[in-house]
N, C-alpha and C positions, 0 to 999 in steps of 0.2 A: 111471679109470672106465669101465666096461664097456657097451656098447649095451643088454646084456640089462637094465640096472637104470633104462632108460627108460620102460619100459612102452610099448613100440611095438607097432604091430600085427605079429600072428605072420607073416603072409606077408611084411611088410617085413623084419621082424627075419631072417626065413630068408634073404631076398634079400641082405642086408647081410652075412650068415654066408658065403654062397656065395663072395662076394668076398673073403673071408679079412679082412674088417675086424672087430676086436674090440674094441681099445681106442680111446675117443676122443682125438683130438688137442686141445691147449688151446682152439683156436678154436670146435671142436665143442661141447667141453664149456660154453663159455660162450655160444655162439649158439643151439644146438638148443632149450634150456629156454626161451630168451627168446621164440624165434620160434613154439614151441609154444602159450605163454602169449598168443600174439596181440599182442605189443608191437611198434612201429615198431623198426627195429635198423640202427644203423649198426655195419659189420664191417670193421676194418682189420687186415690180416694179411699177413704175406710170402708170396710164392709157394711152392707145394708143402707148405702146412700143413693142407689138407683143407678149403678155404672151400666148395668146390662142394657136397660132402656135407653141409656145415653149413648150407646153407639148403634144398638139396633133400630131406633125410629129413624134416625137419618138415612141408615143404610136401606130401609124398607122403602122410604120416602123416593129415594134414587132410583129403586128398581122400579116402583109405580110410575115415576116421572118419564122413564124410558119405555118403550113398547116391550113387554116381556117377551124373551127369546128362551128357546129351550138350549141355553146354554149357561154355564155356571160362571158368573163374573165376580161373586163374593165368597171371600174364604175367611172363617173365623176358627182359629186354632184355640183348644180348651184343654188344661191337664188331665181331665179325668172323664171316664165314660158318664158318671152320675151328673157331672157339670154340663156335660154335652147334651145329654137327654134332657135336663132342666132347661138349658137354653133354647133347644129346639122348640119346647112347648111354650116358652114365653114368646118366641118370635112367631109361632104358629097363630098366637092370639092376634097379633098385629097385623097378619096378612090373610085371616079370616075372610073369604068372601072374594080375595083377588086371585088372579091365574099365576100363582107363584108356588113354587114347590122347593122344599129343602132336603138336601141330601145329608144323612148324619152316619159319620163314619167313626167307629170305637172298637177297640179290641173286645173281644166276647161275644158278638154278635155274628152272624153268619155271613160270609161275602156276598151270597145271592140276595139276601133280604136288604142289605145296606146298599149294593149297586143297582136295585131294580129302579128306585127313583132317580138315579143319577142323568141319565139321558134327557130329562125333563127339567132339571133342577137349576134354578138361577143361583141359589146359595148354597154352600158346602159348610157344614160344622164338623171339626174333625179332631181327634187326638192325633199327635204327629206320629205315633208308632205306626197306626192303622193308614194313616194317609201316605205316608212313605211307602208302606207295603204295597198299595195300589199303585201308586206311581212306579214302582220298580218293576211290577207286573204288568206295566202298560195297561190297566183296566181305565186310568183316568188320564187326563193332562191338566195343567194349570196355565196353559198359555193363554187364556182370555180371562184371566182374573185381574181386575182392576181395582180391587178394594181388599186389603189384608188387614185383617183385626187379629192380634194375639191378646187374649183375654187370660186375667190371673197369670200374667207374665212372669211375676217372682216366683210364684209355685212350679211353672213349668222349669225355671231355671233350679229351683229348689230339688226338683226330681231328677235333673241329670239331663235335659232336653237341648242343651244349648246346641250341640252338634246338629240335632235334627231340626232345630229351629233354622239355623243356617243354611242348611240343604233346602228346605222347603222355601225359603226366601230366595234362593238361588235358582229356583224352579219357576217361580213366578216372574211375570214381566218386570223390568225396572220403572216402566212407566206405570206407575200404581199410587194410590193413596195407601197409607200404611197409619193405623191406628193401635197404639198399644196401651193395654189398659191394666193396671195392677193396684193392689193395696198398699204396697211398699216400694221404694226405689232403692236398688243395691248397685254397687259398683260394677257388678256382672252385668246388670242391665245397661248401665250408662255406656259401656264397651260397645252394646249392640246398637243402641241408640246412636250413637255417633256414625256408625257405618251405615246405618239402614233408613234412619228418618232424614227426611228434605225438608230443612227449615221448618221444623215443627213448632205448632203452638203447645206449651206446656200448661197443664191444667192441673193446679195442686190444690186439694181440698184437705184442709186441716181437719185434726180428729176433735175439733170442738163441738160436732155434730152429737157426738156420742156422750160426752161428759154428763154425769146424772142420769143417764137412761139405763145402765146396766149396775144395779147393786151388787158389787163384787165382796166376797168375803172368804176368810179362810177359816176351816174348822180344823182344830187340832184333835186326832182320834189315834186311838191305837190300831195298827193294821189289822187286829183278828175282829175289831169292831166295826170295820168299815161298811160292810154289808148292812149290818143293823142301823147304822147311822143314814144310810141311803134310804131304808124303809122308813126311818123316822121322819127324813126330809119329806118323803112322799106323801107322809099321813098327816104332817103337821105345817109345812112351809110352802110346799108346791100343788097348787089346785088343779093344774092341768098337764099339759105334755112337759116332757124332760128329756135331753139327750143327754147321755153319760158318756163320756171320753174316757177310754183306758188304753194302756200301751200294748197289749199283747191279744192275740185271738185267744189265749188260753183264759184270760181274766175276763174278757167279753163274754164267753160262754159261761164261767161260773157265776157273774152277775146275774146273766139272764136266768139261769136255772134256779138261783135263789130266790129271785122276784117271783117267778111263775110257781115255785112252790109255795109261797106265801101269798098267791092269789093276786099278783099285780100284773097287769096285762103288759108284757114286755117281749120286744123282738131284738135280734141282733144282728149286725151288719159288719161284714170284714171283707178282705180281697180275696179269699179263699172261696167265697160263694160263687156260684154260676151267675151268668148275665142276667138270666131270668130271674132268679132268686134276689138279686140286688136290685131291681127294677120292682119288683112285687113289694119288697121290704119297704123302699122308700115310699112307693104309692100308699101303702097301708098306713104308715106314719102320717103321711101328709092328709089323708082321709080320715085321721084321727081314730082309726080302728084298734090302735095300740097306744096306751099311755106313754110307755117309755121306750125310748130306742137307745141301745148300748152300741158304742162302735169305735173302732181305731179312727186314727187321724184320717182314713179315707174320706171323713166327713167334715174335716176341719175347715175347708174352704170353700166359698162360693156357693154350696147349696143352700138354699133357701126354703125354710120352713115357716109360712106365716104364722104369726101370733106365737111362736114358741115361748113359752113362759121362763123356761130356765135351762141351765146346763150344769153339769157336775163334772169337774175333773177328778176322776177316782183316784189320781196320784198327780204329784207335782209335775205339769209340762216341762219337757226338756229345754225349752228356749222360750225367750220372751215373745218372740214371733208365732210360736205354736199356741200359747196362751192367748194372745190378741186374736189370733183367728178362731180359737175354739169359742172364746165367749162371744166372738162376733156373730154366732149363729143366733143368738138371742137379741132383745133389743134392738130389732130391727125396723128401719126406717122411722114411725113416730112411737112405736110401741116401746114400753119398758121392760126390763128383763131382769133376770137374777143369774149370778155365776158363782156356785160354791166352789171351793177346793178343798179336798181332804189333804191334810198333811200329817203323816206320821213321824215319829221321832226320826227315824232314818232320813226321812226328806226335809228335815228342817233346816240344815244348812243351804240345801239346794233351794228351797224356797225363799230364805233371805238373800241369795244371790240373785234369783229371779226377780225380786222386788226392786233390788238396786240397778237391775238392768232396765225394767220398765221404768224407773226413776218416779215410783210411788209407793205408798205404805198403804197396804190392803186391809181392811178391817177385820179383826179377829171376833169370830161369832162364838162366844163361849156358853151361849144359852142352848145347851143340848145335853142329853143324859150320857154321853159316851165321851165326855172330855178328857183328853189325854193327861196323865198327871204330870207335874213338873218333874217328880221323880223319875219317871220312866224317860222322860226327855233329857235330863241331866245324864242320866246311865248310858243312854245311847251315844250323846255327845262324847261322853269318856272313853266308850268302846271304839269310835271312830277315830279318836285321837290317838289311841293305842295302836289301831291298826296301820294308822299313818306313820306313827314312831317305829313300828315293826318293819314296814316296807321301806323307810329310811335306811335302818340298821342293815338290812339285808342288800341293799344297793351297796353300801360301803363294803 
């Protein structure tokens, strides 16, 4: 299905074509007509399937169909400042040449700079905390919102924003169109869906899109050899850009230092960086000024780096959801990707449980020079078993 069949505004259609978008993805085919028809909508689809344009295009069409007023009628809630900025940039390309403006509210930016555009904005993109801050201080009101989008709904709830979401939904008019967008569906989401959506159309896109597009593998390695293995992968397996995920700020900084010391262009991103630093780092990586970006799970969801060749899990992720969202940064749209997970002896049991939760067995890559010996693996397993027995005895 082609975008030209949707009878969109000519300016909007032209801007879509400028981005080399022609054929709709499955989620766009299902969601765009439903949203254009004014229906409440629940959209569940994997990462990289075009969910942002699936809600953004009909929202822009609605604004263009109605004479633009200097009043915000559309609100999009997002979990992180990075996703807020990325979504603003994506929508800005859709409204290029139109008399439409976007206000973007998120923590880290100054009040003055964010509120400057608000009086003439038709659309607000916001993280919950900063939005409620502005509402509480009576800088803004939401009484004219007639379209509410909650993007990355599952992540917002994972981050503990359930109370804030309910407060915001109480602050917008009841007579509105609501659109909930998520990569997964949870029981906590269902509680809010039942209360807040009015006879919604449910659009569920299965994960079959992604099968075969991301080559997943696990590499067993001693903890002390992990940095050497990362350099080996960069020199022999990965030709272009890679995103490395690790658990802690300390680990991010150590990996960055090691790569830079060995002449590999790397930058690091984590929550303690200033807002300007975070924006600069994301932009540099997008512009391919650096080959490697090392990050905490701050970047595990939603953020889009076009044509990212690979991701590396420096340790085994803590949950199947984290694993799925991390590897979803590569292999997006029609591109292929690679996902390498480094597993040391201590993490082996955790890796086994993760695969069981994912209901799949991920290929072992033993063709590298830092392969963990089975002797060390067995020794670690025995040590873990003794520790478990010792703890059991202490409880008695």
